[in-house]
N, C-alpha and C positions, 0 to 999 in steps of 0.2 A: 453126470449127464452124458448120454451118448452123442457123439458127433455125427453129423450127416455123412452118408457115403461119399457124396461129392466133395465134401471138405477133406475127408481122409484121402481120396484120390488126388486132390489138389496138392496136399502135403507131400504125398509120395512122388508126384511128378516134380515138385520143387526140389526134393532131396535128390532125385535122379539127375536133374539138370545141374545141381550143385556139384555132384560127384563126377559128372562126365568129363569135364575139362581136366581135372587132375589125373584121371585114369589115362586120358589121351596123352598127357605130358609124360607120364611114367612109361607108356608104351613107346613113345618117340625116343625117350632117353635110352631105353633098353635097345632100341633098334640102332641107335647111334653110339652104342657103348664103344669107347676108345680102346684099341689095342695097339701096342707099340713093340717093335723089335729093333735092335741096333747091333752092329758088328763092326769090326775093324780088322784090316788085313794089311800086312806090310807090302809095299810096292817098290822098295829100294832096288834099283837095277843091279844085277850081279855082274854085268859087263857094261862098263862106262863108256865104251868106245863110241865117239860121234854122237853123244846124247846131250851135249851142252848147247842149249838153243841160243845163248847170248854170245854171238861171235863164232859159233860153231865149235867143232873139236870135241875133246874128251875131258871129262872131269878128272881132277887129280886124285880124288878119293871121296870118302863119305864122312861127313862130320856128324850128322845125326840121321837116323832112318826116317823114311817118309812112308805115308800110309794112305789107304783108301778107307774112309769111314762112311758107313751107310745107316740110314734111318728109314724104317717102313712104318707108316701109320695106316690103320685100318679101322673101319667102324661097322663091318658086316655088310655094308652096301658098296663102299668104294675103298680102294687101296691106292696109296701114293708112296713114292720112294724118292729120297734125296741122297745123292752120292757126293761126298766132299773129298776132293783129291788134293794131296800136297804136291801139286804140279803147277807149272807156269801157265798152261793153257791146254785146251783141247781143240781139235778140229770138230767138224760136224759129228755128233754122237748118235745119229739116227741108226746106224748099223747095229751098234751094241744095244740100243734101246729096243730095236726090233727083236733082237735075240732075247732080251729080258722078257718081253711080252710073250714070246714063243715058249720059253722054258719056265717062266715063273708066273705068267698070267697077269702081270702088271701092265696095263695099257701103255703104249708108247708115249702118249701125251700126259701120262701120270708120273713120268720119271724125269727128274732133274739131275744132271751131272755137271757139277761146278768145280772149277779150279781155284785154289787159294791164291795163285799168282806169285808164288815164290820164284824169283829169277835164278835161284840156285838149284833148280830141278829141271828134268826133261819136259818136253811137250808131248802130247798125244796126237796122232792122226795127221792127216794132210791139211794144208792150208786151204781154206775155202776160197774159190776163185773171186778175185776182187779185193781180198784182204791184203794188207801190207804186213808181212810177217816173215819170221825165219822158218824156212822149210826144213824137212829132214829127209835122210836117205833110208836105206834098207834097215839100218839099226833102229831108227825111230819106228818103222813099221813093225819090226819084230817086238819091240818093247810095248807098242800099242796093243798088239795081240795078247801079250802076257798080262798086261794090266786089265784089259777087258775081261779075260778069263777070271782074274781075281775079283773084279767087281761082281761078276755073277755069283762066284762062290760066297762072297760076303753077303750079298742079298739073300742067298739061300739060307745062310746062317741066321740072318735077321728075321726072315720069314718063319723059320723053325722056332725062333725064340719069342714070337709074338705073344704078348701077355696083357691082361687088363692093365690099364694105365690111366693116370690123370695128368693134366698139363696146366701150365700157367705161364704168363709172360711178364717181363719187366724191362725197363729201359734205364740206362745210366749214361755215363760219359767217361771217356779216356782221352787225355790230352797227349796223344802219341803221334797223330797225323798233322801235317801242315800243307797248305796249298803250295804247289811247286812252281807255279808260273811267275817268274821274277823278271822284272825289267832291269837290265844292266847297261853298262856303257857300251857293251857289244850287242845290245838288242835283247830280245826276249830269250831267256834260257830256262832250263830246269834248275831251280834254285830253292830259295827259302822265302816264302811270302806269307807272313803271319796275318796280313790284312786281307788276304784273298778268301774266297768261299771255302768253307771246310765243315763238313758234318761229322762231329765227334761222338755221335750217338752209338752206344753199345746196346744192341738188342739181344735179349736172352729168352729162349723158350726152354723150360724145364719139363721133361717127361719123367714121371715117377710111378712106382708101383703103388697100389692102394695103401700099402703100409707106410708110404712116404720115402722109401729108398729110391734114389735117382737111377734111372735107366740111361738117359741120354740128355745132353745139354747142347742145344743148337744155338749158335750165336753168330752175330753179324757185325762187322766193323769195316770202315772204309780207309784202307791204307795199302800202298804198295809194299810187298814184302821184298824189299831191296836192300836191307841193312848189310847183308854179306855179299852183295853183288861184286863180282870181280875176284873172289878168293879161289874160284875153281874147285870148290868142294860142294858135294851134294848136301843140301840142308833145306828143311822146311821153313827156314828163316823166321821172321817175326810171327807169322801165322802158326807155324809148327810149334814154336816156343809157347805160344798162348794155349794151344790145344794140350800140349804136354803138361803145362801147369794145372789146368783144370782137371785133367784125368788123374794126375798124381795127388791132387787135393782129395779126391774121392777114392783113393787107394786103388786106382786103375780098375775100378768096378763100373765105370760109366764110359760112354763114348762121347767125346766132345767134338762137335763138327763146326769148323770155321766156314762161314760163307762171306764172300767179299761184297761190300757195299759199293757206293759210288766213288771209287778210288781212282778214276781216270786222271784227276788232277791232284792227287794226294800222295806225298812222300812221307816216309818216317822222319820224325824230327832229327834223329841222330843216326847217321850212317857210320858204321865202324871203320870203313875204308877211308873216310875223310877225317875221322877223329884222330887217326894215327899221324896226321900231319904230312909234310912233304917227304919225298924219298931222299934219304941221305946218300950222297955219292959214295961209291966204292964199298957199300955194305949191304948189297942186295939180299943175300940169304937171311940175315938177321932182321932186316927191315921188313921183308915179306912175312916172317913169323910174327913180328910185332903187330903188323897191320891186320893179320888174320885173327890174332887174339883179341885185338880191339874190336873187330867186327863182331865176333861172337859174343863178347861181353855186352855190346850195345844191343844185339839181337835178343839175348836173354833178358836184359833189363826191360826193354819195351814190350816183349812178349809177356813178361810177368805183369806189367801194368795193365795190359788188356785182360789177361787171364785172371788176375786178382779181382778186377771189376766184374768179370763174368761170374766168378764164384760168389762174390758179395750179392750180386743180383739174384743168382739162382737160389741162394739160401734165404733170400727175402721173400720169395714168391709165395703168396697165400691170398685167397684160397685157390685151389686148383679144380678143374672140371674133369669129370669122368666120361662125358659123352660129347661128341662133336660132329658136326656136319663136315664131310670131306669132299671137296670138289677139285678138279684139275682141268687144265686146258692148255692149248698152245696155238700160236699162229705165227706166220712169217710175213713180215712187211718187206717190200722191195724198194730200195732207194737208188736213184741214179748214181753211178760211180763217180767219185772224184779222184783225180790223180793224187796220190799221197807223195809227200816229200820224203825221199829215202834217206833217213837219218843214220842208217848203219849200212855198210857196204853190202852185206849179205842178205838184206831183206828184199823180198820180191813181191810184185803185185801183178797178177794176171790182168790183161786188158779186157774187161767185160763191160756190157752196157749198164748193168745194175748189180747191186750187192744185196744179199738177204740178211735181214736182222731177225733173229729168232726170239720171240717172246714166249714166256711160259708163266703158268700160275699153279701153285698149290695153295688151296684155301682150307684152313683148318678152323672151323667155326668162324669167328670174326677176325682171324689173322690171315693176311694175304702175303705169301711169299711170291713176289712178282719178279720174274727173271728176264734178263736181257743177255744176248750173246756178244757183248762187247764191253769195252772199258768206258763206262758212263761217268760223266763229270757231275760235280755236286749240284750245279744249277738245274740239271734235268731232274734229279731226284727231288729237289725242292718244288719244282713244278708238279711232279707226280704226287707228292704228299698233299699239296693243296687241292689237287683235283680228285684224289681218291675218296670214295665214300667211306672207307674204313680207316680209322685212326691208326690201327696197327697194320700199316703197309710197309713191308720190309723189302728193299730192293736187293736182289742177288744178281751180281754181274758175272761175266765170263761163264755163262751157263749154257750148256749144250752146243757151244761153238765159240770161236773167237774171231770176230770180223774185224776188230781194231778199235781205235778210239772213237767215241761218239760224243761230240761236243754240242753244246747248246747253240742255237742259231745266232744269238748275239755275239758269241765269241768269234765267229768267222771273220770279223773285221780286224782281228788281232792275230799276228803270226805266231801264236803259241804252239807248243809241242803237240798238243792234242788236236788242234786244227790242222797243223801240217800233216799229221799222221792219219787223220780220219779218211776212210774210203767212201764216205757218204756225202753227197752234194748237199749244200745248204738248203734248209727248208723242208727236210724230210724226216731226219732221225728224231729230233726232239718231240715234235707233235705226233709222229707215228708211234713212238714208244709210249708216251703219256696216254694218248687216246686209245691205243690198242690195249694197254693194260687195264685202264679204267673200264673200258667196254667189257673186257672179259670178267672183271670183278663184278660189275653190275649184272651180267648175265647169270652169275652163280649165287647171287645173294638170295 
């Protein structure tokens, strides 16, 4: 029996309506197709004169090379870049980010340049007015120009290598960090406080080819890279050892980028210089050699622990997504300046009325890389995690500048190292960081 024309038209309209949504989803997926490029370039200084930021002076030599590692993510609509440096810190990175925008077309506020915070490496740039930090002379300025050139070269290589990619995320744990604010008979000192706040989360984002071969592994952990502090040798320290382990595991065919989490109050559990014990009288040359060996053994061991967890997590990530929304943003909050306690003779702090704290965001689908230009403590990150609308909110510190320690408001009642060293007056940094980052995330959801 023939069906009425109206019925046939109704069926056709129903079929069209049924198919419209999947087609829209396919088109959206194609529009957000993920492409990724990564590169790595060595930045070990060839002239070590006056580049040691911890106490000033010159490094005695190089133990292991240091690198700039870069990652570019693109979806045909937006592009963002993350630069991971095996360095103690940077000053304001605006100048090099403006150059990146001019030469590569990646917007200034879509570029994050973050330091690993190894204390056995140079710093970049000038100290931002108001920050309490070690400044540098003409040698630091020349080294900064060299590294900035190499960052641009690495980003050009990464952009040239952009290719279709998939990504996934996982979290684990590494018991390498410990809260360092310890109360002693002499008062509050940097020490060993296993009962203090400590976030031991290891975050891992794996970027891979459609075939499953890894391109890059971006990871995040909260600990100072100070295992070899005092040995006067250039080294990527714990962070560099972790990156090295991940890259070697994959046959040096991937780029492994360390980003620093809320490490303001976190030390490594084992420092090689302390493990060697007291200095024996009259045997300085042998003793120094023993202490140096102990330091690098402790560095490699703890770097392996973080790196091995990164590899385990990266290998476990399934399934991965091949399309992603990419958003980026930045803003600067201004806090009244607090006079810092100069805990090392050569640290300087310009007298200004306020200090800038730079916040940044790279959002890849439902993953937020939230950045802050200081050494953020654990409690501020705990506050951010609770306030963020995204479960996958990763805090990247020492990004695009280094203003100093940023303590939570409650800590200001205690004369701990981070409170003594912060340049921000109480009542500004914690809420400014949390509210600013959450607001940026909400704007781009």
